[in-house]
C-alpha positions as CSV (number, residue, x, y, z in Angstrom):
1,M,71.0,96.9,64.6
2,R,74.1,99.0,64.2
3,R,75.8,96.2,62.2
4,E,72.7,96.0,59.9
5,G,72.8,99.8,59.4
6,I,76.5,99.6,58.4
7,R,75.8,96.8,56.0
8,S,72.9,98.7,54.4
9,R,75.0,101.8,53.9
10,R,77.8,99.6,52.5
11,L,75.5,97.9,50.1
12,V,74.1,101.2,48.9
13,F,77.6,102.6,48.4
14,T,78.8,99.5,46.6
15,L,75.7,99.4,44.3
16,V,76.1,103.1,43.5
17,T,79.8,102.6,42.8
18,A,79.1,99.6,40.6
19,M,76.4,101.5,38.6
20,L,78.7,104.5,38.1
21,L,81.5,102.2,36.9
22,V,79.2,100.3,34.5
23,L,77.7,103.6,33.2
24,A,81.1,105.1,32.8
25,T,82.3,102.0,30.9
26,A,79.3,102.0,28.6
27,C,79.4,105.7,27.9
28,R,83.1,106.3,27.9
29,P,84.4,108.1,24.8
30,A,86.7,106.5,22.3
31,F,90.2,106.2,23.6
32,D,92.2,109.0,22.3
33,E,94.6,111.7,23.5
34,S,91.8,114.2,24.4
35,H,90.2,111.8,26.8
36,A,93.3,110.2,28.3
37,E,93.1,111.9,31.7
38,E,89.4,111.1,32.0
39,R,90.1,107.4,31.2
40,L,92.8,107.3,33.8
41,T,90.6,108.9,36.4
42,L,87.9,106.2,35.8
43,L,90.5,103.4,36.0
44,V,92.0,104.8,39.3
45,A,88.4,104.9,40.8
46,A,88.0,101.2,39.8
47,A,91.3,100.2,41.2
48,D,90.6,102.1,44.5
49,T,87.2,100.4,44.7
50,V,88.7,96.9,44.2
51,T,91.4,97.6,46.8
52,R,89.0,99.0,49.4
53,E,86.5,96.1,49.0
54,G,89.2,93.5,49.1
55,L,90.7,95.0,52.3
56,R,87.3,95.3,54.0
57,A,86.5,91.7,53.1
58,S,89.9,90.5,54.5
59,W,89.3,92.4,57.7
60,E,85.8,90.8,58.0
61,R,87.3,87.3,57.6
62,A,89.6,88.1,60.5
63,V,87.2,89.8,62.9
64,T,83.8,88.3,62.0
65,P,84.5,85.1,60.1
66,E,81.0,83.7,60.8
67,T,79.4,86.6,58.8
68,A,82.1,87.4,56.4
69,T,81.3,87.4,52.7
70,P,83.6,87.3,49.6
71,A,84.8,90.6,48.3
72,P,82.3,91.8,45.6
73,P,83.7,91.9,42.1
74,F,82.6,95.4,41.3
75,G,85.2,97.3,39.3
76,L,87.1,94.1,38.4
77,R,85.6,93.9,34.9
78,L,86.8,97.4,34.0
79,L,90.3,96.4,35.1
80,T,90.5,92.9,33.7
81,D,89.2,94.2,30.3
82,L,91.9,96.8,30.2
83,T,94.3,95.9,27.4
84,R,98.0,96.3,27.4
85,A,97.7,98.6,24.3
86,E,95.4,100.9,26.3
87,L,97.6,101.1,29.3
88,L,100.7,101.6,27.2
89,A,98.9,104.4,25.3
90,L,98.1,106.0,28.6
91,V,101.7,105.8,29.7
92,D,102.9,107.3,26.5
93,L,100.3,110.1,26.5
94,L,100.4,111.0,30.2
95,G,104.0,110.1,31.2
96,R,105.8,110.9,34.3
97,D,103.3,113.3,35.8
98,H,100.8,110.5,36.2
99,A,103.3,107.8,37.2
100,A,101.7,107.0,40.6
101,A,98.2,106.7,39.1
102,L,99.4,104.6,36.2
103,R,101.4,102.4,38.6
104,M,98.3,101.9,40.8
105,V,96.1,100.9,37.9
106,H,98.8,98.6,36.4
107,D,99.4,96.8,39.7
108,V,95.7,96.3,40.6
109,S,94.8,95.3,37.1
110,A,97.6,92.8,36.7
111,R,96.8,91.3,40.1
112,A,93.1,91.1,39.3
113,R,93.7,89.4,35.9
114,T,96.2,86.9,37.5
115,Q,93.8,86.0,40.4
116,S,90.8,85.6,38.0
117,D,92.7,83.1,36.0
118,P,90.8,79.8,36.5
119,A,93.9,77.7,37.0
120,V,95.3,80.1,39.6
121,R,91.9,80.4,41.3
122,D,91.5,76.7,41.7
123,A,95.1,76.2,43.0
124,L,94.7,79.1,45.4
125,T,91.4,77.7,46.8
126,T,93.2,74.3,47.5
127,V,96.1,76.0,49.2
128,R,93.9,78.1,51.4
129,R,91.8,75.0,52.4
130,L,95.0,73.1,53.3
131,R,96.4,76.0,55.2
132,A,93.2,76.4,57.2
133,R,93.3,72.7,58.0
134,H,97.0,72.4,59.0
135,L,97.9,75.9,60.3
136,A,94.7,76.9,62.2
137,T,96.1,75.5,65.5
138,L,99.1,77.8,65.4
139,S,99.0,80.1,68.5
140,P,101.1,83.1,69.6
141,E,102.2,80.9,72.6
142,Q,103.7,78.4,70.2
143,E,105.6,81.3,68.6
144,R,106.9,82.3,72.0
145,V,108.2,78.8,72.7
146,L,110.6,79.2,69.8
147,T,112.4,82.1,71.5
148,E,111.6,81.7,75.2
149,S,111.8,78.0,75.9
150,A,115.1,76.5,77.1
151,D,113.8,73.0,76.3
152,A,115.0,72.0,72.8
153,S,112.4,69.3,72.5
154,A,109.6,71.8,73.3
155,R,111.0,74.1,70.6
156,R,111.1,71.3,68.1
157,E,107.5,70.4,68.8
158,A,106.4,74.0,68.5
159,W,108.2,74.3,65.2
160,L,106.7,71.1,63.8
161,A,103.3,72.3,64.8
162,R,103.9,75.6,63.0
163,H,104.8,73.7,59.9
164,A,102.3,70.9,60.1
165,G,101.2,69.6,56.8
166,A,104.2,71.1,54.9
167,E,104.7,67.9,53.0
168,E,101.1,67.9,51.8
169,L,101.2,71.6,51.1
170,A,104.5,71.6,49.2
171,P,103.4,70.1,45.8
172,V,100.2,72.2,45.9
173,V,102.0,75.5,46.7
174,L,104.6,74.7,44.0
175,E,101.8,74.1,41.4
176,L,100.2,77.4,42.5
177,M,103.5,79.3,42.1
178,V,103.9,77.8,38.6
179,R,100.4,78.6,37.5
180,R,100.6,82.1,38.9
181,N,103.8,82.8,37.1
182,R,102.3,81.8,33.8
183,A,99.2,83.9,34.4
184,W,101.3,86.9,35.6
185,E,103.3,86.8,32.4
186,K,100.1,87.2,30.4
187,A,98.8,90.0,32.6
188,H,102.0,91.9,33.2
189,D,104.2,93.8,30.8
190,A,107.6,94.8,32.1
191,H,107.7,97.7,29.5
192,V,104.8,99.3,31.4
193,V,106.6,99.2,34.7
194,V,109.8,100.7,33.3
195,S,107.8,103.3,31.4
196,L,106.2,104.6,34.6
197,H,109.6,106.1,35.5
198,D,112.1,108.3,33.8
199,P,114.5,105.7,32.3
200,T,117.4,107.2,34.2
201,L,115.6,106.9,37.5
202,A,114.6,103.3,36.7
203,A,118.2,102.4,36.0
204,I,119.3,104.0,39.3
205,E,116.6,102.1,41.2
206,M,117.6,98.7,39.7
207,A,121.4,99.4,40.1
208,G,121.0,100.8,43.6
209,W,119.1,97.9,45.0
210,A,121.4,95.4,43.3
211,V,124.4,97.0,45.1
212,A,122.5,97.0,48.4
213,L,121.5,93.4,48.0
214,D,125.0,92.3,47.2
215,E,126.1,94.2,50.3
216,L,123.5,92.4,52.4
217,R,124.4,88.9,51.1
218,E,128.1,89.6,51.8
219,G,127.4,90.9,55.2
220,L,125.3,87.8,56.2
221,R,128.0,85.5,54.7
222,A,130.7,87.3,56.8
223,G,128.7,86.6,59.9
224,A,128.0,83.0,59.1
225,E,130.8,81.5,61.2
226,E,128.2,80.6,63.8
227,S,127.3,76.9,63.9
228,R,124.6,75.8,61.7
229,L,121.4,75.5,63.7
230,A,118.3,73.4,63.4
231,P,115.4,75.8,62.4
232,W,113.8,75.5,65.8
233,D,117.0,76.6,67.5
234,V,117.7,79.7,65.3
235,E,116.1,82.3,67.6
236,A,116.6,80.6,71.0
237,A,119.6,82.8,71.7
238,D,118.7,83.6,75.3
239,P,115.5,82.1,76.5
240,V,116.1,83.1,80.1
241,L,116.5,86.7,79.1
242,L,113.3,86.8,77.1
243,R,111.2,85.1,79.8
244,R,112.5,87.8,82.2
245,V,111.6,90.6,79.7
246,A,108.1,89.1,79.2
247,E,107.4,89.5,82.9
248,R,107.7,93.2,82.5
249,L,106.2,93.6,79.1
250,D,102.8,91.9,79.9
251,A,100.2,91.2,77.3
252,E,97.5,93.4,78.9
253,G,99.5,96.6,78.3
254,A,100.9,95.7,74.8
255,V,98.3,97.8,72.8
256,D,98.6,100.8,75.2
257,R,102.4,100.8,74.9
258,A,102.0,100.8,71.1
259,R,99.5,103.7,71.3
260,D,102.2,105.8,73.1
261,L,103.8,106.1,69.7
262,L,100.9,108.1,68.1
263,P,101.5,111.4,70.0
264,W,105.1,111.1,69.1
265,L,104.1,111.7,65.5
266,G,101.5,114.4,66.4
267,L,98.5,112.0,66.3
268,P,95.8,111.6,68.9
269,R,96.5,108.6,71.2
270,A,93.2,107.0,70.1
271,P,92.2,108.5,66.6
272,E,88.6,108.1,65.7
273,T,89.6,106.8,62.3
274,L,91.7,104.0,63.7
275,R,90.0,100.7,64.7
276,I,91.9,98.0,66.6
277,D,90.4,94.6,66.9
278,V,91.4,91.2,68.3
279,P,90.6,88.3,65.9
280,R,88.0,85.7,66.9
281,S,89.2,83.0,64.6
282,S,92.3,80.9,65.3
283,E,93.0,80.9,61.6
284,F,93.9,84.6,62.0
285,S,96.4,84.2,64.9
286,S,98.8,86.9,63.5
287,N,98.6,90.7,63.3
288,A,97.5,92.5,60.2
289,S,96.7,96.1,59.0
290,Y,94.0,97.3,56.6
291,A,94.2,100.8,55.1
292,V,90.6,100.5,53.8
293,D,90.2,104.2,53.0
294,P,93.1,106.3,54.4
295,P,93.0,108.5,56.3
296,H,89.3,108.1,57.1
297,D,89.2,104.3,57.7
298,V,92.3,102.5,59.0
299,R,92.1,99.2,60.8
300,I,94.5,96.8,62.5
301,V,94.0,93.3,64.0
302,V,96.3,92.4,66.8
303,V,97.0,89.4,69.0
304,P,98.4,90.9,72.3
305,T,100.9,88.6,74.1
306,A,103.7,89.2,76.6
307,G,107.3,89.8,75.8
308,L,109.3,91.1,72.8
309,S,107.7,88.5,70.5
310,G,104.2,89.8,71.5
311,H,105.0,93.5,71.2
312,W,107.0,94.0,68.0
313,P,104.3,92.7,65.7
314,I,101.8,95.2,67.2
315,F,104.2,98.0,66.8
316,H,104.8,96.9,63.2
317,E,101.1,97.0,62.3
318,L,100.7,100.4,64.1
319,G,103.5,101.7,61.8
320,H,101.4,100.7,58.8
321,A,98.3,102.3,60.4
322,M,100.1,105.6,61.1
323,V,101.1,105.9,57.4
324,G,97.4,105.6,56.5
325,L,96.3,108.0,59.3
326,L,98.8,110.7,58.0
327,A,97.6,110.4,54.4
328,D,96.4,113.7,52.8
329,P,92.6,113.5,52.8
330,S,92.3,115.8,49.8
331,A,94.7,113.7,47.6
332,S,93.7,111.3,44.9
333,P,93.6,107.6,45.8
334,E,97.1,106.9,44.4
335,H,98.5,109.6,46.6
336,R,96.8,108.4,49.8
337,R,98.0,104.8,49.5
338,V,101.6,103.4,49.6
339,L,102.0,101.9,46.2
340,D,105.4,100.4,46.7
341,R,105.2,97.7,49.4
342,S,108.9,98.1,50.2
343,V,108.1,101.6,51.4
344,S,105.1,100.4,53.4
345,E,107.2,97.7,55.1
346,S,110.0,100.1,55.7
347,C,107.7,102.4,57.7
348,A,106.4,99.5,59.7
349,K,109.9,98.2,60.4
350,V,110.8,101.6,61.8
351,T,108.1,101.4,64.5
352,E,108.6,97.7,65.0
353,R,112.3,98.0,65.9
354,L,111.6,100.6,68.6
355,V,110.7,97.6,70.9
356,F,114.4,96.6,70.6
357,S,115.9,100.1,70.8
358,R,117.9,101.0,73.9
359,E,116.1,104.3,74.1
360,W,112.6,102.7,74.3
361,L,113.8,99.9,76.7
362,A,115.4,102.5,79.0
363,L,112.1,104.3,79.2
364,R,110.6,101.0,80.3
365,G,113.1,100.7,83.2
366,F,115.4,98.1,81.8
367,D,119.0,98.3,83.0
368,E,122.0,98.6,80.8
369,E,123.1,94.9,81.1
370,T,119.7,93.7,80.0
371,I,119.5,96.2,77.2
372,V,122.9,95.0,75.8
373,A,121.7,91.4,76.1
374,I,118.5,92.3,74.2
375,E,120.6,94.0,71.5
376,R,122.7,90.8,71.1
377,F,119.5,88.7,70.8
378,E,118.0,91.1,68.2
379,A,121.1,90.9,66.1
380,A,121.1,87.1,66.1
381,S,117.3,87.1,65.4
382,E,117.7,89.6,62.5
383,R,120.5,87.6,60.9
384,G,118.5,84.4,61.1
385,R,115.3,86.0,59.7
386,A,117.2,87.8,56.9
387,R,118.9,84.6,55.8
388,R,115.6,82.7,55.7
389,I,114.1,85.5,53.6
390,L,117.0,85.4,51.2
391,A,116.6,81.6,51.0
392,D,112.9,82.0,50.2
393,V,113.6,84.7,47.6
394,D,116.1,82.4,45.9
395,L,113.6,79.5,46.0
396,E,110.9,81.7,44.4
397,S,113.3,82.8,41.7
398,L,114.3,79.2,41.0
399,V,110.7,78.2,40.5
400,A,110.0,81.2,38.3
401,S,113.0,80.3,36.1
402,E,112.6,76.5,35.9
403,E,108.9,75.9,36.7
404,A,110.1,72.9,38.8
405,L,112.0,72.3,41.9
406,P,115.1,70.1,41.3
407,A,115.7,67.4,43.8
408,G,117.7,68.6,46.8
409,S,117.6,72.3,45.7
410,F,115.7,73.4,48.8
411,E,118.2,71.7,51.1
412,Q,121.1,73.3,49.2
413,I,119.6,76.7,49.5
414,Q,119.1,76.2,53.2
415,R,122.8,75.3,53.6
416,E,124.3,77.9,51.3
417,V,121.9,80.9,51.8
418,A,120.1,80.4,55.1
419,F,123.2,78.8,56.7
420,A,120.8,76.4,58.5
421,A,120.9,72.7,59.1
422,P,118.3,71.0,56.8
423,S,115.3,69.9,58.7
424,G,114.1,67.2,56.3
425,L,110.8,69.1,55.9
426,P,109.8,71.4,53.1
427,H,108.9,74.1,55.5
428,W,109.0,76.8,52.8
429,A,105.5,75.6,51.8
430,A,104.1,76.9,55.1
431,E,105.5,80.4,54.4
432,R,102.5,82.6,53.8
433,S,104.2,85.1,51.5
434,L,105.3,82.4,49.1
435,S,101.8,81.1,48.6
436,L,99.6,84.1,49.1
437,E,101.8,87.2,48.5
438,P,104.2,86.3,45.6
439,G,107.3,88.4,45.2
440,T,107.0,90.2,48.5
441,R,109.6,88.5,50.6
442,V,112.3,90.8,49.3
443,T,110.4,93.8,50.7
444,Y,111.3,92.7,54.2
445,L,115.0,92.8,53.3
446,R,114.6,96.3,51.9
447,A,112.7,97.3,55.0
448,R,115.6,96.2,57.2
449,C,118.1,98.3,55.3
450,A,115.8,101.4,55.3
451,Q,115.0,101.1,59.0
452,A,118.7,101.0,60.0
453,A,119.6,103.9,57.7
454,L,116.7,106.0,59.0
455,Y,117.6,105.3,62.6
456,R,121.1,106.6,61.9
457,R,119.6,109.9,60.9
458,L,117.0,110.1,63.7
459,R,119.6,109.4,66.4
460,S,121.8,112.2,65.0
461,L,119.0,114.8,65.6
462,P,118.7,116.9,68.8
463,G,116.9,114.7,71.4
464,G,117.9,111.5,69.7
465,L,115.8,108.6,68.5
466,L,112.7,109.4,70.6
467,G,113.1,113.1,70.6
468,Q,110.6,115.7,69.3
469,E,112.8,116.5,66.3
470,A,112.9,112.8,65.4
471,G,109.1,112.6,65.7
472,R,108.7,115.5,63.3
473,T,111.2,114.0,60.9
474,L,109.5,110.6,61.0
475,R,106.1,112.1,60.5
476,A,107.4,113.8,57.4
477,A,108.8,110.5,56.2
478,F,105.5,108.7,56.7
479,E,103.6,111.6,54.9
480,A,106.0,111.2,52.0
481,A,105.4,107.4,51.6
482,P,102.3,107.4,49.4
483,G,102.9,107.3,45.7
484,R,106.7,107.0,46.0
485,S,109.0,104.2,44.9
486,W,111.4,102.8,47.5
487,V,114.5,104.4,46.1
488,E,112.8,107.8,45.7
489,W,111.4,107.6,49.3
490,L,114.7,106.4,50.9
491,D,116.7,109.1,49.1
492,E,114.3,111.7,50.4
493,V,114.1,110.6,54.0
494,T,117.8,109.7,54.5
495,G,119.5,111.9,52.0
496,E,121.5,108.9,50.7
497,P,121.2,106.3,48.0
498,P,119.9,102.8,49.0
499,S,122.4,101.0,51.1
500,C,122.4,98.1,53.6
501,T,125.6,99.3,55.3
502,A,123.8,100.5,58.5
503,W,121.9,97.3,58.9
504,V,124.9,95.0,58.3
505,E,127.0,97.0,60.7
506,D,124.3,96.9,63.4
507,V,123.8,93.2,63.3
508,L,127.5,92.3,63.0
509,R,128.6,94.8,65.7
510,A,126.2,93.2,68.2
511,A,127.2,89.7,67.3
512,P,128.5,87.7,70.3
């Protein structure tokens, strides 16, 4: 009965929203300067509706797959009918003061137009069907084998299971990437993105990240004297250690340990507006967050398991959730949502890495020798992950520039960028971000750099990383996340331009 009541209220809300959007579209005044702000308000409402409905539908597929329905298309027509000329006119008329709102409309509109392209939609349907068929059997236990098993053959089997069907997926994912690039070029205008910022700031952002990225690549190359490892051996740095840690960090207490972070930021330990669920479908065997209507409706889906590999993903999603919970309820939608994904992932990375911090581990009763060993493992794991992300970014860029994948290019990237021994399998095709979240892999690199830089500041405060002053500082950083670009946010919370120096020093200092 309760579920039916919720659905009825949701249906009424959706229908009313749709009617208002249709009425507003039909009755909107001619586009001119006097109505520019009204037009933008209407578009922001449509973008917010599309975002909320999409997130709610994704959450339903994870938690109640047997009753989940596709996201309703309300608001999409208003956004897909938006012309470049209209958006550019809005940018020119409204300018910097409305940058966040314009960025929100632009991003949702371009994504909606791209995904509604028939060729992209068909390819995406095929990719999702193949992923469900091949990757549905992946379990958190298989993930743990890759780090906690001392048996190389067991690790190899777990890795192969994780990438099952990669050969069948590869040509389909490649076709999707090509089709999506073509559709995105039609829907996206780079002039719009640059115009949303002051030209000077835009130049600083691009130059700043270019310097940081070069620094990151050079740092990873400097630490690449380690032997090239097969992909299933990359994170097996100390299986005995991780099994011992898993005995103390049990699965049953994983969510409670994550909840301990909420009071640190001045939030209730169990906020009424935060919902935590465990997925019922094996297709959703990973963790995810859904800022449906921040701060009023924030949800996360978690898969609790023992050990470090079972804890850091939950801490990561709770970081996303805390940003939503701290959003200003009186703000407009574009100032209650994190519009730059690099900012969002940076916030989540900050809470994620607490699991590996000596301060948090000491609170859990780990001795100094174990903490040092965990730091060595984390450094090796971070180097391996960052190299794989760089390889995926280069692969995605190659496809975007050539619309084809030259023979042997993936293996070459693996050797020269990931510093890994080729596996003979196109395992890039199983990477979720490449097929379902284009252009987002680089955000995880930015997040690593931001997390390390912010930790430097937090550790310098009275009380250190987990002190009250650090909690207040971090809360302010999370509150500042909505509406900001990555460079703006990082400069504000660290007081320094973007840099990967702290991260590179951390992972190289702890290298064996």
